[in-house]
C-alpha positions as CSV (number, residue, x, y, z in Angstrom):
1,M,99.7,181.1,278.3
2,S,103.2,179.8,278.4
3,S,102.7,178.2,275.0
4,L,101.6,181.6,273.6
5,V,104.7,183.3,275.0
6,L,106.9,180.6,273.5
7,L,105.3,181.1,270.0
8,V,105.8,184.8,270.2
9,L,109.5,184.4,271.2
10,L,110.0,181.9,268.3
11,H,108.4,184.4,265.9
12,V,110.7,187.2,267.0
13,L,113.7,184.9,266.8
14,A,112.8,183.8,263.3
15,S,112.3,187.4,262.2
16,S,115.7,188.5,263.5
17,L,117.4,185.6,261.7
18,A,115.6,186.4,258.5
19,F,116.9,190.0,258.4
20,S,120.3,189.8,260.2
21,P,123.0,192.0,258.6
22,T,126.2,190.4,257.3
23,A,129.4,192.1,256.3
24,S,129.8,193.1,252.7
25,P,133.3,192.9,251.0
26,C,132.7,196.4,249.5
27,G,132.2,198.1,252.8
28,G,129.1,198.6,255.0
29,N,126.6,196.0,256.0
30,R,124.7,194.0,253.5
31,Q,121.2,192.9,254.5
32,V,120.5,189.4,253.5
33,S,116.8,188.2,253.6
34,S,116.1,184.6,254.3
35,P,112.4,184.3,254.6
36,S,110.8,180.9,255.3
37,F,108.0,179.9,253.0
38,P,105.4,177.2,253.5
39,R,105.8,174.1,251.3
40,A,104.6,175.3,247.9
41,R,102.0,173.4,245.9
42,P,103.4,172.2,242.5
43,A,101.4,174.8,240.6
44,L,102.9,177.6,242.7
45,R,106.5,176.7,242.7
46,A,107.5,179.2,239.9
47,E,105.6,182.0,241.6
48,T,107.3,181.2,244.9
49,K,110.7,181.2,243.4
50,Q,109.9,184.7,241.8
51,S,108.8,185.9,245.2
52,E,112.0,184.7,246.9
53,R,114.1,186.5,244.3
54,W,112.1,189.7,244.7
55,R,112.6,189.6,248.4
56,M,116.3,189.1,248.0
57,C,116.4,192.3,245.8
58,N,114.0,194.3,247.9
59,P,115.7,197.6,248.8
60,L,114.1,197.4,252.2
61,T,115.9,194.2,253.1
62,S,119.1,194.4,250.9
63,M,122.0,196.8,251.1
64,M,122.9,198.7,248.0
65,V,126.4,198.1,246.5
66,C,128.2,200.8,244.6
67,K,131.9,200.4,243.8
68,Y,134.2,202.0,241.2
69,K,137.5,200.5,240.0
70,T,140.1,201.7,237.5
71,L,141.7,199.0,235.4
72,T,145.1,199.8,233.9
73,L,146.5,198.1,230.8
74,E,149.8,198.4,228.9
75,T,148.8,198.0,225.2
76,E,150.6,197.0,222.0
77,P,151.5,199.0,218.9
78,G,148.7,199.9,216.5
79,I,145.2,198.5,217.1
80,S,145.0,195.9,219.9
81,V,142.0,194.3,221.6
82,W,141.9,193.2,225.3
83,D,139.4,191.0,227.0
84,I,138.5,192.6,230.3
85,T,135.6,190.2,231.2
86,P,137.5,188.3,233.9
87,Q,138.4,191.6,235.8
88,I,134.7,192.7,235.6
89,K,133.5,189.3,236.9
90,E,136.0,189.4,239.7
91,L,134.8,192.9,240.8
92,I,131.2,191.6,240.9
93,K,132.3,188.6,243.0
94,E,134.3,190.9,245.4
95,C,131.3,193.1,246.0
96,G,128.8,190.2,246.5
97,M,126.3,191.9,244.2
98,R,123.5,189.6,243.1
99,E,121.3,191.9,241.0
100,G,122.2,195.2,239.2
101,F,124.4,196.3,236.4
102,V,128.0,197.2,235.5
103,N,129.0,200.4,233.7
104,V,132.3,200.1,231.7
105,I,133.8,203.2,230.2
106,S,137.0,203.8,228.3
107,R,138.8,206.9,229.5
108,H,140.5,207.9,226.3
109,T,139.6,209.5,223.0
110,T,141.4,206.9,221.0
111,T,140.1,203.8,222.7
112,A,136.7,202.1,222.7
113,V,134.6,199.5,224.6
114,M,132.7,196.8,222.8
115,I,131.0,193.4,223.4
116,N,131.6,190.6,220.9
117,E,133.5,187.4,220.4
118,Y,137.1,187.4,221.5
119,E,138.8,185.0,219.0
120,S,142.3,185.5,217.7
121,R,141.5,185.3,213.9
122,L,138.4,187.5,214.3
123,I,140.6,190.1,216.1
124,K,143.0,190.1,213.1
125,D,140.0,190.6,210.8
126,L,138.9,193.5,213.0
127,Q,142.3,195.1,212.8
128,S,142.5,194.8,209.1
129,Y,138.9,196.0,208.6
130,F,139.4,199.1,210.8
131,L,142.5,200.1,208.8
132,K,140.5,199.9,205.6
133,I,137.7,202.1,207.0
134,A,140.1,204.7,208.4
135,P,143.6,204.4,206.8
136,P,146.2,206.1,209.0
137,D,147.9,207.7,206.0
138,D,144.8,209.5,204.6
139,K,144.6,213.2,204.7
140,Y,142.9,214.4,207.9
141,L,142.4,218.0,209.1
142,H,143.1,216.9,212.7
143,N,146.6,215.8,211.6
144,E,147.5,219.3,210.4
145,I,149.0,220.0,213.8
146,H,150.8,223.2,212.7
147,L,147.4,224.8,212.3
148,R,146.1,223.9,215.7
149,P,144.6,225.1,217.9
150,E,142.4,226.8,215.3
151,T,139.6,228.5,217.3
152,E,139.4,230.3,220.7
153,E,137.5,227.3,222.0
154,D,140.3,225.0,221.0
155,K,142.8,227.3,222.7
156,R,140.7,227.3,225.9
157,R,140.7,223.5,226.0
158,V,144.4,223.2,225.6
159,L,145.0,225.8,228.3
160,Q,142.6,223.9,230.6
161,N,144.9,220.9,230.1
162,N,147.9,222.7,231.6
163,W,149.6,223.8,228.3
164,D,150.2,227.6,228.4
165,I,150.2,228.0,224.7
166,N,150.3,231.7,225.0
167,D,154.0,231.1,225.4
168,P,155.4,230.3,221.8
169,N,157.9,227.8,223.2
170,V,155.1,225.9,225.1
171,L,152.9,226.0,221.9
172,E,155.7,224.4,219.9
173,A,156.2,221.8,222.7
174,W,152.5,221.0,222.7
175,R,152.5,220.6,218.9
176,S,155.5,218.4,218.9
177,Q,154.0,215.8,221.3
178,E,150.6,215.6,219.4
179,P,150.4,212.3,217.5
180,F,149.0,212.0,213.9
181,N,146.0,209.9,215.0
182,A,142.9,211.3,213.5
183,H,142.0,207.8,212.2
184,S,142.0,206.5,215.8
185,H,139.6,209.2,217.0
186,L,137.2,208.5,214.2
187,L,137.2,204.7,214.9
188,S,136.6,205.4,218.6
189,M,133.6,207.5,217.8
190,M,132.2,204.8,215.6
191,L,132.7,202.0,218.1
192,G,131.6,203.9,221.3
193,N,133.2,204.4,224.6
194,S,131.0,202.6,227.1
195,E,128.8,199.6,227.8
196,S,126.1,199.0,230.5
197,I,125.7,195.3,231.3
198,P,123.1,193.6,233.5
199,V,124.0,191.4,236.4
200,S,121.6,188.7,237.3
201,D,121.9,186.1,240.1
202,G,125.5,187.3,240.7
203,K,126.6,186.7,237.1
204,L,127.3,189.0,234.2
205,A,124.4,188.7,231.8
206,I,126.2,188.3,228.5
207,G,125.9,185.6,225.9
208,Q,128.0,182.4,225.8
209,W,130.5,183.7,223.2
210,Q,130.4,187.3,224.2
211,S,133.2,189.2,226.0
212,V,133.6,192.7,227.1
213,M,136.7,194.2,225.4
214,L,138.8,197.3,225.4
215,V,140.0,198.3,221.9
216,D,143.1,200.5,221.8
217,L,143.2,202.2,218.4
218,D,146.5,204.1,218.9
219,G,148.9,202.0,220.8
220,P,151.2,201.4,222.5
221,R,149.9,203.4,225.5
222,T,149.1,203.1,229.2
223,R,145.3,202.8,229.1
224,T,142.7,202.9,231.9
225,V,139.2,201.6,232.0
226,G,136.6,202.7,234.5
227,I,134.4,199.9,235.9
228,Q,131.4,200.6,238.3
229,V,129.1,198.0,239.8
230,F,125.7,199.2,241.1
231,G,123.0,197.0,242.6
232,M,122.1,194.7,245.5
């Protein structure tokens, strides 16, 4: 009888150790599963490894991680490209996330987010190519600032952004601060404003030569990028 009681106590102790909570750097408790498996036969090793990984990501035994961070950059004149991969990796590390994804969004209408190779000569090619696609000196309706805002909807949006353009002086002030940057808007629309990137085994699942980059198409400006990690 004493042996049976001892076995039960050992089982309870092993279970409590396997599902003991540990602190998460992103706040709250993170449940870490450490199940013990019998020695696997050679033919079942891959299957056992898969099972261990599933248990680690099981929502019943792992705490969800969700954190948002704003990254601020001071950019250069014209078109500039910034590698923000290190900052994204650092946020994943801070949160202790093992499996999930990262959402990256540019928070401006003349910036973009893209994934490609970050190499100095390629960046120069990119800058040159973009200026050929959308030359800044071409004629654009958006740059006819003296005719804006044109519609009632346009007026409503300007008013929502705290410019009381019903006052003629405020209207002229708004027009005077508007840049001639239609080409930057068009390039931003072509490139896209966000990326969603998988995280696997605690690492950003991008290729060997890939980087996540912010592209400023109308610098110099103070720019912000939103980064959100979500997973376990």
